[in-house]
C-alpha positions as CSV (number, residue, x, y, z in Angstrom):
1,M,242.9,206.2,145.7
2,T,243.8,206.4,142.0
3,A,244.5,209.5,140.2
4,L,241.4,209.0,138.1
5,N,239.2,208.8,141.2
6,R,240.8,212.0,142.6
7,L,240.2,213.7,139.3
8,Q,236.6,212.7,139.3
9,E,236.1,213.9,142.8
10,K,237.6,217.3,142.0
11,I,235.4,217.5,138.9
12,E,232.3,216.8,140.9
13,Q,233.3,219.3,143.6
14,W,233.9,222.0,140.9
15,R,230.6,221.1,139.3
16,A,228.8,221.5,142.7
17,D,230.7,224.8,143.3
18,H,229.7,226.0,139.9
19,E,226.0,225.2,140.5
20,A,226.1,227.0,143.8
21,L,227.7,230.1,142.2
22,K,225.1,230.1,139.4
23,N,222.3,229.9,142.0
24,E,223.9,232.7,144.1
25,N,224.3,234.8,140.9
26,A,220.6,234.3,140.0
27,Q,219.6,235.3,143.5
28,L,221.8,238.5,143.4
29,R,220.3,239.4,140.0
30,V,216.8,239.2,141.6
31,E,217.9,241.3,144.5
32,L,219.4,243.9,142.2
33,S,216.3,244.0,140.1
34,N,214.1,244.5,143.2
35,A,216.4,247.3,144.5
36,T,216.3,249.0,141.1
37,G,212.5,248.9,141.1
38,S,212.4,250.3,144.7
39,Q,214.7,253.1,143.7
40,G,212.4,254.0,140.8
41,E,209.4,254.1,143.1
42,K,211.3,256.4,145.6
43,D,212.3,258.7,142.7
44,A,208.7,259.0,141.6
45,Q,207.6,259.7,145.2
46,I,210.3,262.4,145.6
47,E,209.3,264.0,142.3
48,S,205.6,264.0,143.5
49,L,206.6,265.6,146.8
50,R,208.7,268.3,145.0
51,R,205.7,269.2,142.8
52,E,203.5,269.4,145.9
53,L,206.0,271.7,147.6
54,E,206.1,273.9,144.5
55,E,202.3,274.2,144.6
56,K,202.3,275.0,148.3
57,D,205.0,277.7,147.7
58,A,202.8,279.2,145.0
59,E,199.9,279.3,147.4
60,I,202.0,280.9,150.1
61,E,203.2,283.6,147.6
62,K,199.5,284.3,146.7
63,I,198.5,284.7,150.3
64,I,201.5,287.0,151.0
65,A,200.6,289.1,148.0
66,Q,196.9,289.4,149.2
67,V,198.1,290.3,152.7
68,E,200.4,293.0,151.3
69,S,197.6,294.4,149.1
70,L,195.3,294.6,152.2
71,L,198.0,296.4,154.2
72,A,198.7,298.9,151.5
């Protein structure tokens, strides 16, 4: 095998490896994008649940105040 043939084989192998890495990189970018979107949805859900909890706390405080006024 000549040096030129070996060099061509190495170049082709590097080219194939480069393409594989580009494909893997693209796939990882998609996964990262999906994960970021999911995190945003979870954050929105958490905020909604916090607001709901605050509303429930306010309702409980009202009920306690009414009970205290009835007992007084």
